[in-house]
N, CA, C and O atoms as a DFTB+ gen file, in Angstrom:
284 C
 N C O
     1  1      20.508      45.009     -40.218
     2  2      21.002      46.243     -39.930
     3  2      20.141      47.070     -39.635
     4  3      20.077      47.734     -38.600
     5  1      19.188      47.072     -40.840
     6  2      18.065      48.320     -40.475
     7  2      16.716      47.913     -39.731
     8  3      15.564      48.341     -39.655
     9  1      17.390      46.974     -39.276
    10  2      15.806      46.726     -37.746
    11  2      16.662      47.365     -37.022
    12  3      16.341      48.551     -36.939
    13  1      18.072      46.988     -36.186
    14  2      18.748      47.475     -35.635
    15  2      18.354      49.392     -35.415
    16  3      17.931      49.935     -34.395
    17  1      18.754      50.176     -37.055
    18  2      18.451      51.276     -37.173
    19  2      17.060      52.205     -36.975
    20  3      16.680      53.373     -37.052
    21  1      16.534      50.746     -36.639
    22  2      15.193      51.076     -36.577
    23  2      14.899      51.329     -35.370
    24  3      14.469      52.379     -34.892
    25  1      15.246      49.893     -34.640
    26  2      15.009      50.209     -32.674
    27  2      15.898      51.808     -32.693
    28  3      15.336      52.876     -32.452
    29  1      17.033      51.701     -32.955
    30  2      17.564      52.968     -32.374
    31  2      17.140      53.871     -33.036
    32  3      17.586      54.871     -32.474
    33  1      16.432      54.254     -34.063
    34  2      15.603      55.683     -34.058
    35  2      14.561      55.885     -32.950
    36  3      14.645      56.927     -32.300
    37  1      13.500      54.930     -32.635
    38  2      12.579      55.280     -32.167
    39  2      12.784      54.940     -30.849
    40  3      11.804      55.022     -30.109
    41  1      14.176      54.461     -30.238
    42  2      14.311      54.988     -28.614
    43  2      14.936      56.203     -28.808
    44  3      15.096      56.731     -27.707
    45  1      15.502      57.110     -29.995
    46  2      16.021      58.475     -30.090
    47  2      15.160      59.230     -29.187
    48  3      15.644      59.580     -28.110
    49  1      13.651      59.605     -29.539
    50  2      12.947      59.979     -29.568
    51  2      13.175      60.106     -27.559
    52  3      13.243      61.126     -26.873
    53  1      13.208      59.335     -27.331
    54  2      13.052      59.560     -25.334
    55  2      14.451      59.877     -25.017
    56  3      14.803      59.537     -23.888
    57  1      15.424      60.516     -25.839
    58  2      16.746      61.250     -25.025
    59  2      16.481      62.733     -25.797
    60  3      16.282      63.079     -26.962
    61  1      16.579      63.336     -24.636
    62  2      16.375      65.120     -24.771
    63  2      17.612      65.490     -25.632
    64  3      18.644      64.878     -25.357
    65  1      17.661      66.443     -26.679
    66  2      18.708      66.532     -27.178
    67  2      18.553      68.239     -27.563
    68  3      17.511      68.607     -28.105
    69  1      19.354      68.979     -27.334
    70  2      19.131      70.584     -27.364
    71  2      19.684      70.930     -29.174
    72  3      20.777      70.786     -29.721
    73  1      18.208      71.481     -29.735
    74  2      18.649      71.796     -31.120
    75  2      19.652      72.665     -31.342
    76  3      19.824      73.462     -30.420
    77  1      20.502      72.787     -32.440
    78  2      21.415      73.063     -32.909
    79  2      21.180      74.135     -33.666
    80  3      21.327      73.967     -34.877
    81  1      20.798      75.381     -33.224
    82  2      20.525      76.291     -34.371
    83  2      19.173      76.756     -34.794
    84  3      18.924      77.660     -35.592
    85  1      18.114      75.799     -33.962
    86  2      16.561      75.990     -33.580
    87  2      16.147      74.913     -35.307
    88  3      15.001      74.848     -35.752
    89  1      17.009      74.418     -35.784
    90  2      16.809      73.517     -37.453
    91  2      15.629      72.342     -36.658
    92  3      15.802      71.622     -35.675
    93  1      14.636      72.487     -37.384
    94  2      13.346      70.968     -36.916
    95  2      13.819      69.996     -37.583
    96  3      14.584      70.414     -38.453
    97  1      13.699      68.709     -37.574
    98  2      14.109      67.485     -38.067
    99  2      13.091      66.444     -38.294
   100  3      12.078      66.281     -37.613
   101  1      13.317      66.023     -38.919
   102  2      12.592      64.570     -38.582
   103  2      13.063      63.417     -37.935
   104  3      12.213      62.603     -37.575
   105  1      14.272      63.179     -37.712
   106  2      14.892      61.808     -37.850
   107  2      16.072      62.973     -36.331
   108  3      16.493      64.129     -36.294
   109  1      16.141      61.643     -35.289
   110  2      17.467      62.244     -34.458
   111  2      18.188      60.827     -34.626
   112  3      17.724      60.131     -33.723
   113  1      18.707      60.404     -35.044
   114  2      19.861      59.260     -34.948
   115  2      20.674      59.342     -33.766
   116  3      21.405      60.288     -33.473
   117  1      20.442      57.960     -32.900
   118  2      20.942      57.754     -31.834
   119  2      22.129      56.522     -32.333
   120  3      21.558      55.439     -32.459
   121  1      23.852      56.432     -32.686
   122  2      24.630      55.195     -33.186
   123  2      25.485      54.559     -31.695
   124  3      26.425      55.103     -31.117
   125  1      24.878      53.397     -31.375
   126  2      25.470      52.473     -30.592
   127  2      26.777      51.964     -30.659
   128  3      26.951      50.953     -31.339
   129  1      27.860      52.551     -29.996
   130  2      29.138      51.763     -30.783
   131  2      29.783      51.236     -29.420
   132  3      29.835      51.584     -28.240
   133  1      30.212      50.275     -30.181
   134  2      31.186      49.256     -28.909
   135  2      32.762      50.007     -28.920
   136  3      33.569      50.324     -29.794
   137  1      32.693      50.088     -27.425
   138  2      34.041      50.580     -26.905
   139  2      34.450      49.953     -26.043
   140  3      35.232      50.513     -25.276
   141  1      34.141      48.721     -25.840
   142  2      34.792      48.213     -24.216
   143  2      36.061      47.460     -25.001
   144  3      36.644      46.713     -24.215
   145  1      36.531      47.455     -26.078
   146  2      37.984      47.168     -26.752
   147  2      37.681      45.079     -27.068
   148  3      38.326      44.039     -27.202
   149  1      36.577      45.477     -27.041
   150  2      36.669      43.390     -27.147
   151  2      36.276      43.310     -28.301
   152  3      35.627      42.302     -28.577
   153  1      36.578      44.564     -29.631
   154  2      36.736      43.771     -31.150
   155  2      37.940      43.784     -31.258
   156  3      38.493      44.337     -30.308
   157  1      38.748      43.315     -32.203
   158  2      40.081      43.981     -32.625
   159  2      39.717      44.752     -33.772
   160  3      38.557      44.885     -34.161
   161  1      40.824      45.307     -34.358
   162  2      40.530      46.220     -35.485
   163  2      39.603      45.535     -36.783
   164  3      38.650      46.266     -37.053
   165  1      39.674      44.361     -37.592
   166  2      39.221      44.262     -38.160
   167  2      37.341      44.316     -38.151
   168  3      36.537      44.628     -39.029
   169  1      37.183      43.885     -36.823
   170  2      35.755      43.692     -36.351
   171  2      35.221      44.935     -36.334
   172  3      34.151      45.119     -36.915
   173  1      35.890      46.018     -35.650
   174  2      35.387      47.615     -35.745
   175  2      35.273      48.393     -36.961
   176  3      34.593      49.406     -37.124
   177  1      36.289      47.584     -38.100
   178  2      36.017      47.950     -39.724
   179  2      34.762      47.448     -40.034
   180  3      34.359      47.826     -41.134
   181  1      33.883      46.588     -39.311
   182  2      33.610      45.721     -39.830
   183  2      32.173      46.790     -39.688
   184  3      31.411      47.253     -40.537
   185  1      32.244      46.911     -38.138
   186  2      31.032      47.832     -37.742
   187  2      31.066      49.165     -38.119
   188  3      30.025      49.768     -38.377
   189  1      32.106      49.660     -38.174
   190  2      32.214      50.999     -39.573
   191  2      31.291      50.967     -40.567
   192  3      30.261      51.570     -40.868
   193  1      31.858      50.222     -40.923
   194  2      31.336      49.811     -42.694
   195  2      30.166      49.545     -42.392
   196  3      29.449      50.436     -42.848
   197  1      29.440      48.603     -41.732
   198  2      28.022      48.754     -41.489
   199  2      27.337      49.973     -41.518
   200  3      26.436      50.183     -42.330
   201  1      27.923      51.280     -40.186
   202  2      27.214      52.369     -40.091
   203  2      27.129      53.483     -41.608
   204  3      26.322      54.350     -41.945
   205  1      28.201      53.016     -42.148
   206  2      28.134      53.809     -43.304
   207  2      27.476      52.891     -44.743
   208  3      27.115      53.876     -45.388
   209  1      27.301      52.334     -45.156
   210  2      26.254      51.194     -45.864
   211  2      25.217      51.710     -45.187
   212  3      24.897      52.844     -45.545
   213  1      24.384      51.066     -44.030
   214  2      23.273      51.973     -43.347
   215  2      23.371      53.084     -43.892
   216  3      22.616      53.157     -44.861
   217  1      23.788      53.726     -43.767
   218  2      23.108      55.573     -43.870
   219  2      23.602      56.012     -44.895
   220  3      23.862      57.215     -44.921
   221  1      23.899      55.153     -46.107
   222  2      23.814      55.458     -47.942
   223  2      22.427      54.537     -48.108
   224  3      22.333      54.510     -49.335
   225  1      21.614      53.984     -47.738
   226  2      21.312      53.005     -48.217
   227  2      19.764      53.627     -48.706
   228  3      19.287      54.590     -48.106
   229  1      19.137      53.062     -49.699
   230  2      18.121      54.051     -50.331
   231  2      17.115      53.979     -49.179
   232  3      16.682      55.009     -48.661
   233  1      16.727      52.690     -48.759
   234  2      15.652      52.972     -47.956
   235  2      15.778      54.208     -46.941
   236  3      14.942      55.081     -46.707
   237  1      17.118      54.026     -46.382
   238  2      17.238      54.897     -45.191
   239  2      17.068      56.503     -45.521
   240  3      16.560      57.380     -44.822
   241  1      17.517      56.563     -46.498
   242  2      17.566      57.993     -47.229
   243  2      16.016      58.420     -47.699
   244  3      15.461      59.442     -47.295
   245  1      15.550      57.674     -48.415
   246  2      14.074      57.766     -48.528
   247  2      13.261      57.718     -47.314
   248  3      12.099      58.124     -47.308
   249  1      13.615      57.422     -46.689
   250  2      12.623      57.741     -44.877
   251  2      12.778      58.666     -44.436
   252  3      11.779      59.205     -43.960
   253  1      14.043      59.351     -44.338
   254  2      14.188      60.427     -43.850
   255  2      13.530      61.796     -45.019
   256  3      12.699      62.580     -44.559
   257  1      13.858      61.897     -46.043
   258  2      13.455      62.447     -46.984
   259  2      12.211      62.776     -47.115
   260  3      11.844      63.863     -47.561
   261  1      11.333      61.712     -46.674
   262  2       9.495      61.621     -46.672
   263  2       9.418      62.155     -45.435
   264  3       8.245      62.092     -45.065
   265  1      10.047      62.604     -44.697
   266  2       9.541      63.186     -43.177
   267  2       8.990      64.455     -43.727
   268  3       9.104      64.885     -44.875
   269  1       8.210      65.120     -42.436
   270  2       7.930      66.550     -42.825
   271  2       9.021      67.591     -43.476
   272  3       8.646      68.455     -44.268
   273  1      10.096      67.481     -43.174
   274  2      10.867      68.834     -43.094
   275  2      11.795      67.821     -44.104
   276  3      12.307      68.581     -44.926
   277  1      12.149      66.667     -44.335
   278  2      12.976      65.785     -45.584
   279  2      14.579      65.740     -44.925
   280  3      15.483      65.323     -45.648
   281  1      14.927      66.266     -43.280
   282  2      16.020      65.915     -42.894
   283  2      15.530      65.083     -41.822
   284  3      16.321      64.476     -41.100
């Protein structure tokens, strides 16, 4: 899961994004979500929990906080 997040984070710099309020950030995160209805409710819950757990993971938080702006 962390590998997937790392890939998505590296690709996120390729997408032009308007900054809200001009705040500088170290991380622009893009989450890919399956919307094809190929998953049942249990699988959707597993996917959602995976996102939550990854975003709460100490290594992810440390990586974000370790940047120049800490955001």
